[in-house]
Backbone bond lengths (Angstrom), bond angles and torsions (degrees), N, CA, C in turn:
res aa  C-N    CA-C-N  psi(-1)  N-CA   C-N-CA  omega(-1)  CA-C   N-CA-C  phi
1 M - - - 1.445 - - 1.530 109.00 -
2 S 1.320 116.22 124.97 1.457 119.60 179.24 1.529 110.18 -96.29
3 L 1.295 114.81 145.78 1.463 120.90 178.63 1.523 109.11 -81.17
4 P 1.333 116.94 150.14 1.463 118.70 177.84 1.530 110.72 -70.06
5 E 1.320 115.14 151.17 1.462 120.35 171.30 1.527 106.97 -74.94
6 V 1.317 116.58 131.72 1.461 121.71 -179.07 1.523 108.03 -121.83
7 R 1.310 115.75 133.72 1.463 120.85 175.39 1.521 109.42 -129.53
8 V 1.313 114.64 150.25 1.458 122.50 176.92 1.523 107.40 -119.73
9 G 1.311 116.33 136.95 1.462 120.82 176.81 1.516 110.37 -124.29
10 Q 1.325 114.74 149.58 1.463 120.66 176.54 1.516 108.51 -120.71
11 G 1.313 115.70 143.37 1.456 120.96 177.88 1.512 110.65 -136.38
12 F 1.317 114.92 154.49 1.461 122.15 -179.70 1.517 108.24 -141.20
13 D 1.312 116.43 145.28 1.461 120.64 172.47 1.516 108.62 -149.96
14 V 1.314 115.61 150.67 1.461 121.59 176.46 1.524 107.98 -150.49
15 H 1.324 115.79 139.49 1.467 122.19 175.32 1.511 108.00 -139.17
16 R 1.319 115.75 145.16 1.465 120.04 177.40 1.524 109.51 -91.95
17 F 1.338 114.57 155.39 1.456 120.22 175.02 1.522 109.48 -71.14
18 R 1.313 115.27 146.77 1.459 120.94 174.09 1.517 108.31 -75.07
19 D 1.334 116.63 151.54 1.458 117.57 177.35 1.526 108.69 -81.91
20 A 1.321 115.50 161.71 1.468 121.85 -173.21 1.526 112.57 -59.12
21 S 1.330 118.36 -27.43 1.459 120.78 -177.11 1.530 112.45 -69.52
22 T 1.343 118.40 -15.25 1.472 120.46 -178.83 1.520 111.93 -107.98
23 E 1.324 118.07 7.49 1.460 120.75 -174.92 1.528 113.66 -70.56
24 A 1.314 118.43 -19.37 1.464 120.67 -172.97 1.525 113.72 -73.03
25 D 1.319 119.52 -3.79 1.466 120.52 -175.35 1.530 113.29 -83.89
26 G 1.323 118.54 4.00 1.457 121.34 174.49 1.513 115.86 87.29
27 R 1.325 118.85 -0.76 1.470 120.13 177.54 1.518 109.66 -68.20
28 R 1.346 114.78 149.04 1.457 120.93 179.12 1.513 109.05 -126.00
29 L 1.319 115.31 156.10 1.458 120.27 172.00 1.523 107.69 -73.28
30 V 1.332 116.35 125.95 1.458 122.14 178.18 1.524 108.33 -126.64
31 L 1.327 116.33 126.78 1.465 122.48 176.51 1.523 107.96 -134.11
32 G 1.308 117.18 124.99 1.451 120.73 179.23 1.522 112.60 58.20
33 G 1.329 116.29 31.53 1.454 121.18 -179.83 1.517 114.35 78.99
34 C 1.326 118.10 5.19 1.466 122.29 179.30 1.523 109.78 -106.73
35 A 1.330 116.36 130.54 1.461 120.76 176.92 1.525 109.68 -85.19
36 F 1.312 114.99 137.13 1.462 123.05 176.02 1.534 105.85 -115.44
37 D 1.322 116.21 88.32 1.459 121.59 -171.00 1.523 114.69 -67.95
38 D 1.318 118.57 -22.16 1.460 121.02 -178.23 1.521 113.05 -93.70
39 E 1.333 117.00 13.38 1.466 121.99 -178.78 1.520 109.51 -121.39
40 P 1.330 117.50 154.97 1.466 119.39 176.31 1.531 110.57 -68.13
41 A 1.313 115.69 148.54 1.464 121.43 178.78 1.522 110.08 -75.09
42 L 1.320 114.95 165.25 1.461 121.66 175.29 1.523 109.85 -98.95
43 V 1.313 116.04 151.69 1.455 122.06 175.96 1.524 108.06 -78.73
44 G 1.314 116.17 131.17 1.460 120.43 177.03 1.510 110.15 179.89
45 H 1.316 117.08 156.62 1.462 121.43 179.04 1.528 109.89 -70.66
46 S 1.334 116.02 -42.71 1.466 121.01 174.71 1.527 106.95 -87.28
47 D 1.328 117.80 -154.28 1.464 119.85 176.82 1.528 113.01 -79.67
48 A 1.347 117.79 0.96 1.471 123.74 174.21 1.529 113.13 62.90
49 D 1.329 117.08 36.46 1.469 122.74 -179.36 1.531 108.59 -76.52
50 V 1.322 116.36 98.06 1.462 122.85 -172.62 1.535 113.58 -56.56
51 P 1.341 120.71 -52.55 1.467 117.93 -178.63 1.533 113.00 -63.92
52 A 1.333 118.02 -37.26 1.465 120.07 177.71 1.520 110.75 -63.06
53 H 1.336 117.56 -41.71 1.468 121.12 179.00 1.523 111.34 -65.71
54 A 1.327 117.30 -42.80 1.466 120.51 -178.41 1.531 110.80 -63.75
55 I 1.337 116.97 -42.79 1.465 119.79 178.95 1.523 110.57 -66.88
56 A 1.329 117.52 -41.51 1.468 120.30 178.88 1.522 110.65 -59.49
57 D 1.326 117.56 -45.53 1.464 119.62 179.18 1.520 111.58 -65.49
58 A 1.332 118.01 -35.76 1.467 120.38 177.50 1.526 110.59 -64.86
59 L 1.334 117.32 -42.08 1.468 120.63 178.39 1.527 110.99 -63.48
60 L 1.322 116.06 -45.87 1.467 120.00 -179.76 1.524 110.86 -63.08
61 S 1.316 116.88 -39.86 1.462 121.76 178.29 1.523 111.21 -63.00
62 A 1.319 116.58 -47.68 1.465 120.19 -178.32 1.519 111.45 -61.13
63 A 1.325 116.69 -39.87 1.463 120.75 -177.60 1.523 113.06 -85.47
64 G 1.327 117.72 -7.32 1.455 120.94 -178.67 1.523 112.81 69.17
65 L 1.338 115.82 37.17 1.464 120.78 -175.56 1.525 113.77 -107.90
66 G 1.316 117.61 18.57 1.459 119.78 178.96 1.515 111.60 99.54
67 D 1.328 114.78 -149.07 1.463 119.57 -179.70 1.520 109.39 -142.66
68 L 1.312 114.92 166.96 1.455 122.19 -175.12 1.530 111.99 -60.09
69 G 1.327 116.61 -42.06 1.461 120.44 -178.81 1.519 113.61 -65.73
70 T 1.313 116.62 -29.23 1.464 120.33 178.05 1.527 110.53 -77.38
71 L 1.333 116.89 -42.67 1.461 120.84 -176.73 1.526 113.44 -78.14
72 F 1.336 116.99 -32.34 1.463 121.99 -178.36 1.531 108.39 -130.47
73 P 1.335 118.38 67.13 1.470 121.20 -171.98 1.527 113.30 -64.20
74 D 1.335 114.41 145.68 1.461 119.19 179.92 1.521 112.27 -75.34
75 T 1.324 116.75 1.59 1.461 121.36 174.75 1.528 111.46 -93.44
76 D 1.325 116.82 -4.97 1.464 122.06 -177.88 1.525 109.34 -98.46
77 P 1.332 117.49 117.75 1.465 119.87 -178.03 1.528 114.08 -62.46
78 R 1.335 118.47 -18.06 1.474 120.20 177.89 1.519 112.22 -61.30
79 W 1.328 117.55 -27.52 1.466 120.69 -174.93 1.519 112.66 -98.14
80 E 1.347 117.87 1.33 1.455 120.05 179.96 1.527 110.06 -63.90
81 G 1.322 116.27 123.08 1.454 122.34 -179.59 1.519 113.96 71.02
82 A 1.338 117.68 12.87 1.472 121.59 -175.93 1.520 112.20 -60.60
83 D 1.322 115.10 148.68 1.457 123.68 174.60 1.530 107.44 -75.18
84 S 1.315 116.96 110.89 1.465 120.87 -175.07 1.514 113.31 -68.29
85 V 1.324 118.96 -26.96 1.461 120.47 176.20 1.536 108.88 -68.21
86 A 1.334 117.38 -36.47 1.467 120.18 175.08 1.528 110.20 -66.13
87 L 1.327 117.79 -39.09 1.469 120.69 176.33 1.525 110.08 -64.23
88 L 1.331 116.98 -39.07 1.458 121.39 177.46 1.527 110.38 -61.49
89 A 1.322 116.95 -42.76 1.469 120.50 177.55 1.519 110.73 -61.98
90 E 1.336 116.50 -38.38 1.466 120.39 177.47 1.530 110.82 -65.21
91 V 1.318 117.09 -41.76 1.470 121.05 176.58 1.524 110.26 -61.82
92 A 1.333 117.59 -45.02 1.467 121.16 179.20 1.526 110.33 -60.04
93 A 1.324 117.38 -39.40 1.474 120.64 177.53 1.524 110.90 -64.50
94 M 1.325 117.31 -38.17 1.471 121.18 177.35 1.531 110.67 -63.69
95 V 1.322 116.20 -42.13 1.466 121.28 179.82 1.527 109.85 -63.23
96 R 1.328 116.45 -45.47 1.468 120.16 177.70 1.529 111.47 -64.58
97 A 1.334 117.45 -39.00 1.463 120.90 179.27 1.529 111.23 -64.23
98 D 1.322 116.87 -24.47 1.465 121.65 177.64 1.526 111.58 -85.16
99 G 1.328 117.09 7.21 1.459 121.33 174.55 1.512 115.99 94.73
100 W 1.308 118.05 11.32 1.457 122.13 -177.67 1.524 111.50 -101.28
101 T 1.313 115.95 151.06 1.457 123.52 169.22 1.519 106.38 -109.31
102 I 1.312 116.49 133.82 1.463 120.62 179.42 1.525 107.67 -85.24
103 G 1.335 115.86 121.15 1.465 120.89 -179.84 1.510 111.78 -79.63
104 N 1.312 117.33 -57.64 1.459 122.39 179.11 1.520 109.54 -169.31
105 A 1.327 115.11 170.30 1.465 121.68 176.39 1.523 108.20 -139.07
106 S 1.302 114.49 149.54 1.455 121.88 174.95 1.521 106.64 -132.96
107 V 1.325 116.45 133.52 1.463 119.70 -179.47 1.524 109.58 -137.02
108 A 1.324 115.53 134.79 1.460 122.41 174.84 1.521 107.75 -108.99
109 V 1.323 116.53 127.57 1.455 122.90 177.59 1.517 107.02 -104.58
110 V 1.331 116.21 123.18 1.456 121.24 -176.39 1.522 108.55 -108.87
111 C 1.331 115.31 114.51 1.462 120.44 -179.43 1.524 109.55 -162.37
112 E 1.308 115.41 156.23 1.461 120.60 173.19 1.522 109.80 -84.96
113 R 1.317 115.65 -31.43 1.454 122.07 175.92 1.498 108.68 -152.23
114 P 1.308 120.00 150.52 1.454 126.89 2.51 1.529 110.75 -76.96
115 R 1.309 115.55 172.12 1.466 120.31 173.04 1.516 107.41 -71.92
116 I 1.323 116.24 130.07 1.464 122.29 -175.72 1.528 111.53 -85.15
117 A 1.322 118.34 -39.08 1.472 122.42 -172.05 1.535 114.32 -51.82
118 P 1.333 120.06 -43.63 1.457 118.44 -177.52 1.539 114.57 -63.89
119 R 1.331 117.82 -20.77 1.470 120.91 -177.37 1.529 112.22 -116.58
120 R 1.333 116.80 6.88 1.471 121.58 -175.03 1.527 112.19 -54.08
121 A 1.319 118.06 -52.03 1.467 121.07 -176.11 1.529 111.47 -60.08
122 E 1.317 116.59 -39.64 1.467 120.87 179.17 1.532 111.07 -65.39
123 M 1.327 116.13 -43.38 1.471 120.14 178.32 1.523 110.72 -64.52
124 E 1.331 116.60 -44.99 1.472 119.79 178.44 1.528 110.94 -58.75
125 S 1.312 116.61 -41.44 1.464 120.78 179.73 1.529 110.98 -63.64
126 N 1.330 117.42 -46.81 1.469 121.39 179.41 1.523 111.62 -60.09
127 L 1.321 116.23 -46.00 1.466 120.92 -177.30 1.522 111.26 -70.88
128 S 1.342 117.18 -39.14 1.467 121.35 177.64 1.518 110.95 -62.29
129 E 1.324 115.93 -43.54 1.463 119.83 178.68 1.529 110.24 -62.11
130 A 1.318 117.26 -38.65 1.465 121.04 -178.15 1.526 112.50 -65.20
131 I 1.345 117.12 -38.19 1.472 118.20 -176.59 1.519 113.13 -100.27
132 G 1.319 117.51 -8.42 1.458 120.68 -179.77 1.513 113.24 70.63
133 A 1.318 117.19 30.73 1.467 122.94 179.94 1.524 108.26 -158.02
134 A 1.312 115.84 164.93 1.460 120.81 -179.03 1.525 111.71 -65.01
135 V 1.322 115.06 137.25 1.461 122.36 173.69 1.519 107.56 -125.78
136 S 1.319 116.19 128.65 1.467 120.11 171.14 1.523 107.25 -108.53
137 L 1.322 115.71 136.58 1.459 122.03 -176.51 1.518 108.34 -126.82
138 T 1.305 115.88 134.30 1.459 120.70 175.81 1.516 109.02 -125.00
139 G 1.300 115.66 150.58 1.453 122.06 174.29 1.521 109.00 -106.15
140 R 1.292 115.88 134.90 1.471 121.82 178.34 1.517 107.92 -129.65
141 R 1.314 115.94 149.84 1.470 121.49 174.02 1.509 108.93 -104.29
142 A 1.318 115.93 153.82 1.462 121.41 175.86 1.524 111.32 -91.07
143 E 1.323 116.41 2.88 1.464 122.56 176.13 1.529 112.49 53.97
144 G 1.336 115.45 37.68 1.460 120.26 176.40 1.513 115.26 80.38
145 L 1.315 117.87 1.86 1.463 120.61 -176.97 1.531 112.10 -92.13
146 G 1.322 117.03 139.17 1.457 122.41 173.85 1.515 114.16 65.70
147 A 1.343 114.66 -169.45 1.462 120.82 -176.62 1.528 112.17 -61.64
148 I 1.331 117.43 -38.99 1.471 119.69 179.41 1.530 109.27 -67.30
149 G 1.313 116.81 -42.17 1.465 121.17 179.10 1.516 112.93 -65.45
150 R 1.339 116.75 -26.63 1.472 121.13 176.80 1.534 111.09 -86.29
151 V 1.314 117.36 8.59 1.471 124.60 177.99 1.527 110.65 61.62
152 E 1.334 115.56 42.02 1.455 120.56 176.72 1.524 111.53 -93.35
153 G 1.333 117.57 -14.62 1.448 119.83 -179.90 1.514 111.91 -177.78
154 I 1.334 114.75 -168.36 1.463 123.01 -177.84 1.524 107.87 -134.80
155 A 1.336 116.49 139.38 1.466 121.77 177.85 1.525 108.85 -123.12
156 G 1.313 115.21 158.23 1.453 120.69 177.53 1.516 111.08 -144.39
157 F 1.321 116.21 142.72 1.464 123.84 178.47 1.527 107.43 -126.03
158 A 1.335 116.47 130.07 1.465 119.36 -177.65 1.523 110.44 -130.16
159 S 1.331 114.10 149.66 1.467 122.43 171.47 1.522 106.95 -130.00
160 V 1.327 115.70 142.99 1.462 120.50 177.46 1.511 109.38 -135.91
161 V 1.330 115.60 156.29 1.457 122.78 172.85 1.516 106.65 -120.69
162 I 1.348 115.71 131.18 1.461 120.66 173.00 1.523 108.26 -126.19
163 L 1.330 115.72 153.66 1.477 121.07 -176.54 1.517 109.78 -133.71
164 R 1.338 114.55 150.49 1.463 119.82 173.21 1.504 107.47 -143.13
């Protein structure tokens, strides 16, 4: 009996908040597929969904399939305003097509706002559905330190396990 091949991938993403002068264009803050309408949006070519991007990069890293910026470049108008959870589902399909099974994902979202806990279950559900495996999501604060602590943006760190 042979043991399965197991790989671990790590992903990171960060986006800054848009300034108030650009808020009128209708963009919304989206995290884990959930819109936070009372918060400023993030700057990004797609919808700038930090946890979805971090998990996608972790999956691509584990499978050795490149990175999000190479596969969905911000210079390509097709991805402008794209739904990042849909992109995550596409990445998960690529990983499976390469012969891998996704074991699970874990993602930490680092921000001073919005509060993550009230929407955690909804975000986990959206992300889990996208990759076809369990996703655990945690919210962390930067405790006022650095750019994240000054509420200049949001960062995310993800780890995934894939098996073949």
